[in-house]
Backbone as a printed PyTorch tensor [residue, N CA C, xyz], in Angstrom:
tensor([[[ 44.9490,  52.5910, 164.9130],
         [ 44.0950,  53.6380, 164.3810],
         [ 44.7560,  54.9840, 164.6070]],

        [[ 44.7050,  55.8280, 163.5900],
         [ 45.2370,  57.1860, 163.7140],
         [ 44.0980,  58.1330, 164.0730]],

        [[ 44.4020,  59.0650, 164.9270],
         [ 43.4360,  60.0690, 165.3630],
         [ 43.9970,  61.4330, 165.0240]],

        [[ 43.2220,  62.2280, 164.3220],
         [ 43.6680,  63.5860, 164.0150],
         [ 43.0180,  64.5550, 164.9980]],

        [[ 43.6130,  65.7110, 165.1070],
         [ 43.0310,  66.7590, 165.9440],
         [ 41.6620,  67.1460, 165.3960]],

        [[ 41.5620,  67.2100, 164.0610],
         [ 40.2820,  67.5770, 163.4400],
         [ 39.1890,  66.5830, 163.8040]],

        [[ 39.5180,  65.2820, 163.7490],
         [ 38.5410,  64.2540, 164.1230],
         [ 38.1070,  64.4180, 165.5760]],

        [[ 39.0780,  64.6340, 166.4430],
         [ 38.7740,  64.7560, 167.8710],
         [ 37.9360,  66.0050, 168.1400]],

        [[ 38.2740,  67.1120, 167.4720],
         [ 37.4780,  68.3310, 167.6400],
         [ 36.0440,  68.1180, 167.1630]],

        [[ 35.8780,  67.4730, 166.0160],
         [ 34.5310,  67.2330, 165.4860],
         [ 33.7310,  66.3450, 166.4320]],

        [[ 34.3570,  65.3070, 166.9400],
         [ 33.7020,  64.4080, 167.8880],
         [ 33.2860,  65.1510, 169.1580]],

        [[ 34.2100,  65.9430, 169.7100],
         [ 33.9000,  66.6500, 170.9520],
         [ 32.9000,  67.7820, 170.7300]],

        [[ 32.9370,  68.4230, 169.5680],
         [ 31.9300,  69.4450, 169.2640],
         [ 30.5460,  68.8220, 169.2640]],

        [[ 30.4450,  67.6430, 168.6770],
         [ 29.1620,  66.9300, 168.6600],
         [ 28.7920,  66.4610, 170.0710]],

        [[ 29.7750,  65.9480, 170.7880],
         [ 29.5420,  65.4500, 172.1510],
         [ 29.0220,  66.5550, 173.0760]],

        [[ 29.6030,  67.7420, 172.9690],
         [ 29.2270,  68.8420, 173.8530],
         [ 28.1590,  69.7590, 173.2560]],

        [[ 27.6300,  69.4250, 172.0900],
         [ 26.6520,  70.2850, 171.4120],
         [ 25.3840,  70.4980, 172.2410]],

        [[ 25.0050,  69.5180, 173.0220],
         [ 23.7720,  69.6280, 173.8160],
         [ 23.9780,  70.3750, 175.1350]],

        [[ 25.2060,  70.7150, 175.4460],
         [ 25.4890,  71.4450, 176.6830],
         [ 25.1520,  72.9240, 176.5010]],

        [[ 24.8920,  73.6170, 177.5730],
         [ 24.4860,  75.0330, 177.4680],
         [ 25.6030,  75.9320, 176.9560]],

        [[ 25.1840,  77.0280, 176.3430],
         [ 26.1640,  78.0290, 175.9090],
         [ 26.8890,  78.5630, 177.1420]],

        [[ 28.1000,  79.0240, 176.9370],
         [ 28.8590,  79.5630, 178.0500],
         [ 29.5020,  78.4950, 178.9000]],

        [[ 29.5850,  77.2880, 178.3790],
         [ 30.1560,  76.1870, 179.1550],
         [ 31.6820,  76.2080, 179.1520]],

        [[ 32.2680,  77.2010, 178.4790],
         [ 33.7190,  77.2740, 178.3710],
         [ 34.3950,  77.3220, 179.7400]],

        [[ 33.7850,  78.0310, 180.6750],
         [ 34.3620,  78.1330, 182.0150],
         [ 34.4110,  76.7610, 182.6790]],

        [[ 33.3580,  75.9920, 182.5270],
         [ 33.3280,  74.6400, 183.0980],
         [ 34.3900,  73.7470, 182.4840]],

        [[ 34.5520,  73.8320, 181.1660],
         [ 35.5850,  73.0370, 180.5070],
         [ 36.9700,  73.4660, 180.9720]],

        [[ 37.1690,  74.7690, 181.1270],
         [ 38.4570,  75.2460, 181.6000],
         [ 38.7230,  74.7680, 183.0320]],

        [[ 37.7180,  74.7860, 183.8660],
         [ 37.8980,  74.3210, 185.2450],
         [ 38.2780,  72.8460, 185.2690]],

        [[ 37.6660,  72.0430, 184.3980],
         [ 38.0220,  70.6210, 184.3110],
         [ 39.4540,  70.4700, 183.8000]],

        [[ 39.8450,  71.3050, 182.8360],
         [ 41.2110,  71.2720, 182.3210],
         [ 42.2040,  71.5590, 183.4400]],

        [[ 41.9410,  72.5860, 184.2050],
         [ 42.8250,  72.9370, 185.3270],
         [ 42.8940,  71.8040, 186.3500]],

        [[ 41.7570,  71.1870, 186.6210],
         [ 41.7120,  70.0580, 187.5570],
         [ 42.5740,  68.9030, 187.0510]],

        [[ 42.4750,  68.6200, 185.7720],
         [ 43.2420,  67.5150, 185.1980],
         [ 44.7370,  67.8220, 185.1800]],

        [[ 45.1150,  69.0750, 184.9420],
         [ 46.5290,  69.4560, 185.0150],
         [ 47.0390,  69.2070, 186.4350]],

        [[ 46.2210,  69.5140, 187.4240],
         [ 46.5870,  69.2400, 188.8130],
         [ 46.7850,  67.7530, 189.0640]],

        [[ 45.9720,  66.9290, 188.4180],
         [ 46.1160,  65.4780, 188.5840],
         [ 47.4050,  64.9740, 187.9300]],

        [[ 47.7970,  65.5820, 186.8080],
         [ 49.0930,  65.2470, 186.2040],
         [ 50.2050,  65.6010, 187.1840]],

        [[ 50.1170,  66.7780, 187.7880],
         [ 51.1280,  67.2060, 188.7620],
         [ 51.1910,  66.2350, 189.9340]],

        [[ 50.0470,  65.7580, 190.3870],
         [ 50.0210,  64.8160, 191.5060],
         [ 50.7550,  63.5220, 191.1600]],

        [[ 50.5120,  62.9920, 189.9620],
         [ 51.1930,  61.7670, 189.5400],
         [ 52.6960,  62.0100, 189.4250]],

        [[ 53.0790,  63.1450, 188.8520],
         [ 54.5110,  63.4530, 188.7320],
         [ 55.1610,  63.6150, 190.1010]],

        [[ 54.4470,  64.2110, 191.0460],
         [ 54.9740,  64.3280, 192.4110],
         [ 55.1460,  62.9570, 193.0460]],

        [[ 54.2210,  62.0440, 192.7910],
         [ 54.3500,  60.6790, 193.3000],
         [ 55.5490,  59.9880, 192.6700]],

        [[ 55.7130,  60.1640, 191.3710],
         [ 56.8130,  59.5090, 190.6520],
         [ 58.1770,  60.0250, 191.1120]],

        [[ 58.2430,  61.2990, 191.4980],
         [ 59.5160,  61.8810, 191.9290],
         [ 59.8010,  61.6380, 193.4060]],

        [[ 58.8310,  61.0900, 194.1190],
         [ 59.0250,  60.8230, 195.5330],
         [ 58.6610,  61.9780, 196.4390]],

        [[ 58.1680,  63.0750, 195.8720],
         [ 57.7850,  64.2320, 196.6910],
         [ 56.4420,  64.0210, 197.3770]],

        [[ 55.7250,  63.0020, 196.9440],
         [ 54.4200,  62.7110, 197.5220],
         [ 54.2920,  61.1940, 197.6180]],

        [[ 53.6230,  60.7230, 198.6400],
         [ 53.4590,  59.2830, 198.8160],
         [ 52.7710,  58.6800, 197.5980]],

        [[ 53.2800,  57.5440, 197.1740],
         [ 52.7380,  56.8670, 195.9930],
         [ 51.5510,  56.0030, 196.3960]],

        [[ 50.4290,  56.1980, 195.7100],
         [ 49.2530,  55.3780, 196.0100],
         [ 48.7370,  54.6380, 194.7820]],

        [[ 49.5350,  54.5870, 193.7240],
         [ 49.1690,  53.8780, 192.5010],
         [ 50.2660,  52.8670, 192.1810]],

        [[ 49.8760,  51.7330, 191.6240],
         [ 50.8490,  50.7060, 191.2660],
         [ 51.6220,  51.0620, 190.0010]],

        [[ 50.9320,  51.5680, 188.9880],
         [ 51.5670,  51.8560, 187.7030],
         [ 51.4300,  53.3450, 187.3940]],

        [[ 52.4270,  54.1150, 187.7970],
         [ 52.3570,  55.5620, 187.6440],
         [ 52.3930,  56.0010, 186.1780]],

        [[ 53.1150,  55.2740, 185.3230],
         [ 53.1290,  55.6370, 183.9020],
         [ 51.7420,  55.4840, 183.2920]],

        [[ 51.0530,  54.4210, 183.6560],
         [ 49.6900,  54.2120, 183.1470],
         [ 48.7730,  55.3230, 183.6510]],

        [[ 48.9180,  55.6820, 184.9030],
         [ 48.1040,  56.7600, 185.4760],
         [ 48.4490,  58.1040, 184.8350]],

        [[ 49.7340,  58.3460, 184.6060],
         [ 50.1640,  59.6000, 183.9910],
         [ 49.5760,  59.7620, 182.5960]],

        [[ 49.6590,  58.7370, 181.7780],
         [ 49.1420,  58.8510, 180.4140],
         [ 47.6290,  59.0350, 180.4110]],

        [[ 46.9400,  58.4430, 181.3630],
         [ 45.4840,  58.6350, 181.4580],
         [ 45.1520,  60.0820, 181.8270]],

        [[ 45.9230,  60.6580, 182.7380],
         [ 45.6830,  62.0470, 183.1370],
         [ 46.0490,  63.0120, 182.0010]],

        [[ 47.1260,  62.7190, 181.2730],
         [ 47.4810,  63.5450, 180.1150],
         [ 46.3700,  63.4780, 179.0690]],

        [[ 45.7980,  62.2970, 178.8630],
         [ 44.6740,  62.1610, 177.9230],
         [ 43.5020,  63.0350, 178.3610]],

        [[ 43.2570,  63.1170, 179.6630],
         [ 42.1880,  63.9870, 180.1680],
         [ 42.4970,  65.4600, 179.8860]],

        [[ 43.7660,  65.8630, 180.0560],
         [ 44.1650,  67.2410, 179.7610],
         [ 43.9090,  67.5420, 178.2840]],

        [[ 44.3240,  66.6280, 177.4250],
         [ 44.1100,  66.8160, 175.9850],
         [ 42.6260,  66.8930, 175.6770]],

        [[ 41.8370,  66.0250, 176.3010],
         [ 40.3870,  66.0320, 176.0810],
         [ 39.7930,  67.4120, 176.3310]],

        [[ 40.0660,  67.9620, 177.5030],
         [ 39.4360,  69.2370, 177.8530],
         [ 40.0100,  70.4140, 177.0640]],

        [[ 41.2930,  70.3610, 176.7070],
         [ 41.8720,  71.4240, 175.8720],
         [ 41.2470,  71.3970, 174.4770]],

        [[ 41.1160,  70.2190, 173.9060],
         [ 40.5190,  70.0960, 172.5740],
         [ 39.0230,  70.3980, 172.6390]],

        [[ 38.3550,  69.9710, 173.6940],
         [ 36.9220,  70.2590, 173.8450],
         [ 36.6740,  71.7620, 173.9010]],

        [[ 37.5010,  72.4680, 174.6380],
         [ 37.3550,  73.9220, 174.7390],
         [ 37.5070,  74.5690, 173.3650]],

        [[ 38.4910,  74.1280, 172.6060],
         [ 38.6660,  74.6910, 171.2620],
         [ 37.5130,  74.2800, 170.3440]],

        [[ 36.9710,  73.0960, 170.5480],
         [ 35.8710,  72.6100, 169.7010],
         [ 34.5910,  73.4000, 169.9320]],

        [[ 34.2280,  73.6220, 171.1940],
         [ 32.9810,  74.3500, 171.4510],
         [ 33.0920,  75.8170, 171.0480]],

        [[ 34.3140,  76.3440, 171.0260],
         [ 34.5270,  77.7240, 170.5750],
         [ 34.7470,  77.8030, 169.0620]],

        [[ 34.7420,  76.6330, 168.3950],
         [ 34.9380,  76.5480, 166.9420],
         [ 36.2660,  77.1780, 166.5040]],

        [[ 37.3220,  76.8690, 167.2520],
         [ 38.6600,  77.3840, 166.9620],
         [ 39.4320,  76.3580, 166.1350]],

        [[ 40.2340,  76.8170, 165.2050],
         [ 41.0310,  75.9300, 164.3640],
         [ 42.3310,  75.6060, 165.0920]],

        [[ 42.2890,  74.5680, 165.8690],
         [ 43.4240,  74.1870, 166.6960],
         [ 44.6060,  73.7200, 165.8480]],

        [[ 44.3450,  72.9710, 164.7920],
         [ 45.4270,  72.4690, 163.9420],
         [ 46.2210,  73.6140, 163.3290]],

        [[ 45.5290,  74.5490, 162.7060],
         [ 46.2170,  75.6800, 162.0700],
         [ 47.0030,  76.4850, 163.0980]],

        [[ 46.4340,  76.6530, 164.2690],
         [ 47.1020,  77.4350, 165.3080],
         [ 48.3380,  76.7200, 165.8340]],

        [[ 48.2550,  75.4120, 166.0040],
         [ 49.4230,  74.6440, 166.4490],
         [ 50.5480,  74.7730, 165.4320]],

        [[ 50.2120,  74.6180, 164.1570],
         [ 51.2350,  74.7310, 163.1060],
         [ 51.8440,  76.1280, 163.0710]],

        [[ 50.9910,  77.1390, 163.1920],
         [ 51.4470,  78.5340, 163.1690],
         [ 52.3620,  78.8390, 164.3600]],

        [[ 51.9420,  78.4370, 165.5600],
         [ 52.7400,  78.7050, 166.7580],
         [ 54.0580,  77.9480, 166.7260]],

        [[ 54.0350,  76.7100, 166.2280],
         [ 55.2600,  75.9290, 166.1420],
         [ 56.2380,  76.5740, 165.1600]],

        [[ 55.7180,  77.0720, 164.0410],
         [ 56.5830,  77.7210, 163.0570],
         [ 57.2260,  78.9660, 163.6700]],

        [[ 56.4460,  79.7580, 164.3950],
         [ 56.9880,  80.9480, 165.0670],
         [ 58.0460,  80.5660, 166.1000]],

        [[ 57.7650,  79.5330, 166.8800],
         [ 58.7160,  79.0890, 167.9100],
         [ 59.9910,  78.5520, 167.2780]],

        [[ 59.8610,  77.8660, 166.1450],
         [ 61.0580,  77.3110, 165.5010],
         [ 61.9740,  78.4220, 164.9950]],

        [[ 61.3920,  79.5280, 164.5810],
         [ 62.1980,  80.6820, 164.1660],
         [ 62.8240,  81.3440, 165.3900]],

        [[ 61.9950,  81.5780, 166.3940],
         [ 62.4660,  82.2500, 167.6110],
         [ 63.6000,  81.4770, 168.2950]],

        [[ 63.4420,  80.1390, 168.3640],
         [ 64.4210,  79.3220, 169.0780],
         [ 65.3960,  78.6130, 168.1340]],

        [[ 65.3620,  78.9970, 166.8570],
         [ 66.2940,  78.5090, 165.8440],
         [ 66.3390,  76.9860, 165.7490]],

        [[ 65.1460,  76.3650, 165.6620],
         [ 65.0740,  74.9240, 165.4660],
         [ 65.4570,  74.5860, 164.0250]],

        [[ 65.9400,  73.4030, 163.8270],
         [ 66.3310,  72.9660, 162.4870],
         [ 65.1280,  72.7450, 161.5790]],

        [[ 64.0100,  72.3620, 162.1610],
         [ 62.8240,  72.0260, 161.3830],
         [ 61.5900,  72.4000, 162.1910]],

        [[ 60.5300,  72.7870, 161.5100],
         [ 59.2800,  73.0430, 162.2260],
         [ 58.2930,  71.9200, 161.9330]],

        [[ 57.1960,  71.8950, 162.6580],
         [ 56.2450,  70.7880, 162.6160],
         [ 55.7040,  70.5280, 161.2140]],

        [[ 55.3320,  71.5710, 160.4970],
         [ 54.7830,  71.3830, 159.1500],
         [ 55.8080,  70.6990, 158.2370]],

        [[ 57.0680,  71.1100, 158.3090],
         [ 58.1250,  70.4550, 157.5270],
         [ 58.3010,  69.0060, 157.9620]],

        [[ 58.2550,  68.7660, 159.2580],
         [ 58.3780,  67.4230, 159.8060],
         [ 57.2850,  66.5090, 159.2620]],

        [[ 56.0580,  67.0110, 159.2450],
         [ 54.9210,  66.2270, 158.7430],
         [ 55.1010,  65.9260, 157.2580]],

        [[ 55.4750,  66.9380, 156.4920],
         [ 55.6840,  66.7550, 155.0480],
         [ 56.7990,  65.7360, 154.7880]],

        [[ 57.8530,  65.8290, 155.5710],
         [ 58.9860,  64.9230, 155.4460],
         [ 58.5680,  63.4670, 155.6950]],

        [[ 57.6450,  63.2880, 156.6150],
         [ 57.1520,  61.9410, 156.9380],
         [ 56.1430,  61.4260, 155.9220]],

        [[ 55.6860,  62.3160, 155.0340],
         [ 54.7890,  61.8810, 153.9640],
         [ 53.3240,  61.8550, 154.3220]],

        [[ 52.9190,  62.6490, 155.2870],
         [ 51.4940,  62.6790, 155.6720],
         [ 50.7250,  63.6110, 154.8020]]])
């Protein structure tokens, strides 16, 4: 199954619709917490911290999914166009850093 950013934003906007206004701070705090959990797994994987998980790659991808969840949720409750902004920022970065191709061209090339 393919998941688009638009689908995920719509789902999370509906999911968080019953939450109180001004919940952006709470979502941001959860995002920061999840970024910390990604750092913890990476520290375990690098040996800088004692490992307490059997499958660090599985744990890492789960924590990254949590980061994506809260980042997309924050944009959804604020009704921000995350897709357009990602494409715009990538195009600017590709010019600044002289990339051969930017994301929008990449997508078109793949036939999406």
